[in-house]
C-alpha positions as CSV (number, residue, x, y, z in Angstrom):
1,M,-131.5,-30.8,-31.0
2,P,-132.5,-27.4,-29.5
3,L,-130.9,-26.2,-26.3
4,P,-132.9,-26.2,-23.1
5,A,-134.5,-22.8,-22.3
6,P,-132.4,-22.1,-19.2
7,L,-129.2,-22.7,-21.2
8,R,-130.3,-20.5,-24.0
9,V,-130.9,-17.6,-21.6
10,E,-127.5,-18.2,-20.0
11,L,-125.7,-18.2,-23.4
12,W,-127.5,-15.0,-24.4
13,L,-126.6,-13.4,-21.1
14,A,-122.9,-14.3,-21.4
15,G,-123.0,-13.1,-25.1
16,A,-124.5,-9.8,-24.0
17,I,-121.8,-9.2,-21.4
18,V,-119.1,-9.8,-24.1
19,M,-120.8,-7.4,-26.5
20,L,-121.2,-4.7,-23.8
21,D,-117.6,-5.1,-22.9
22,Q,-116.4,-4.6,-26.5
23,L,-118.7,-1.6,-26.9
24,A,-117.3,0.0,-23.7
25,K,-113.7,-0.7,-24.8
26,A,-114.3,0.7,-28.3
27,T,-115.8,3.9,-26.8
28,V,-112.9,4.4,-24.4
29,S,-110.3,3.7,-27.1
30,A,-112.0,6.2,-29.4
31,T,-112.3,9.0,-26.8
32,L,-109.4,8.7,-24.3
33,E,-105.7,8.6,-24.7
34,L,-103.6,6.2,-22.6
35,H,-103.6,7.3,-19.0
36,E,-106.2,10.0,-19.7
37,S,-109.0,10.3,-17.1
38,V,-112.5,11.6,-17.2
39,D,-114.6,12.5,-14.2
40,V,-117.9,10.7,-14.2
41,I,-119.0,11.9,-10.8
42,P,-116.6,14.6,-9.7
43,N,-114.5,13.8,-6.6
44,F,-116.0,10.3,-6.5
45,F,-115.7,8.3,-9.7
46,S,-113.3,8.7,-12.6
47,L,-112.5,6.5,-15.6
48,T,-108.9,6.2,-16.6
49,R,-107.7,4.4,-19.7
50,V,-104.9,1.9,-18.8
51,H,-103.7,-1.3,-20.3
52,N,-103.4,-4.5,-18.1
53,Y,-100.7,-6.9,-19.3
54,G,-101.1,-9.3,-16.3
55,A,-104.0,-11.1,-14.7
56,A,-106.9,-9.7,-12.8
57,F,-106.4,-6.3,-11.2
58,G,-102.9,-6.2,-12.6
59,L,-101.5,-9.2,-10.8
60,M,-98.2,-10.2,-12.4
61,N,-98.3,-7.1,-14.5
62,A,-94.7,-6.1,-13.8
63,I,-93.4,-9.7,-13.8
64,D,-92.1,-11.1,-17.1
65,F,-91.2,-14.7,-17.6
66,P,-91.3,-17.2,-20.4
67,F,-94.7,-18.4,-21.5
68,K,-96.5,-15.9,-19.2
69,T,-99.4,-15.5,-21.6
70,A,-99.8,-19.3,-22.1
71,I,-99.7,-20.0,-18.4
72,L,-102.3,-17.3,-17.7
73,A,-104.5,-18.6,-20.5
74,L,-104.2,-22.2,-19.1
75,V,-105.1,-21.1,-15.6
76,A,-108.1,-19.1,-17.0
77,A,-109.2,-22.1,-19.1
78,M,-109.1,-24.4,-16.1
79,A,-111.1,-22.0,-14.0
80,L,-113.7,-21.7,-16.8
81,A,-113.9,-25.4,-17.1
82,A,-114.5,-25.7,-13.4
83,L,-117.3,-23.1,-13.6
84,A,-118.9,-24.9,-16.6
85,W,-118.7,-28.2,-14.7
86,Y,-120.3,-26.6,-11.7
87,G,-123.0,-24.9,-13.8
88,A,-123.8,-28.1,-15.5
89,S,-124.4,-29.8,-12.2
90,L,-126.9,-27.2,-11.0
91,P,-130.6,-28.0,-11.5
92,A,-132.6,-25.9,-13.9
93,E,-134.5,-24.4,-10.9
94,Q,-131.4,-22.7,-9.7
95,C,-132.0,-19.7,-12.0
96,L,-130.1,-17.1,-9.9
97,A,-127.0,-19.3,-9.5
98,R,-127.0,-20.2,-13.2
99,G,-127.5,-16.6,-14.2
100,G,-124.6,-15.5,-12.0
101,L,-122.4,-18.1,-13.5
102,A,-123.4,-16.9,-17.0
103,L,-122.3,-13.4,-16.0
104,V,-119.0,-14.6,-14.8
105,V,-118.3,-16.8,-17.8
106,G,-119.3,-13.9,-20.1
107,W,-116.9,-11.6,-18.3
108,R,-114.0,-14.0,-18.3
109,T,-114.4,-15.0,-22.0
110,R,-114.6,-11.6,-23.6
111,P,-112.4,-11.3,-26.7
112,S,-110.2,-8.5,-25.3
113,R,-108.8,-11.1,-22.9
114,W,-107.5,-13.2,-25.8
115,A,-105.8,-10.3,-27.7
116,S,-102.0,-10.4,-27.9
117,R,-100.5,-7.7,-25.7
118,S,-98.2,-5.3,-27.5
């Protein structure tokens, strides 16, 4: 059975976010050393290569406890399940809300978030 048109668009949008994220990471990894910066707009916007071993914005980055990765993955999976449940409850006419959720889901499910940290 084919997917409804709004759902197909949302899946493509989430997939595009994942692909763009991986392209950006590959570009940065190939061109910048760890902690190296490049000025995009001088005195206003710079990109710096860093590694985040915690949650969003480095939360719990310096904290180490047993099963940290598993707990963070479980919390993220629960949040994604809640978003999916909410998205499924929206009517098809709510294009903007459904598209926004697709962007969030694509951002949260990109493969670099699954990689083991070494």
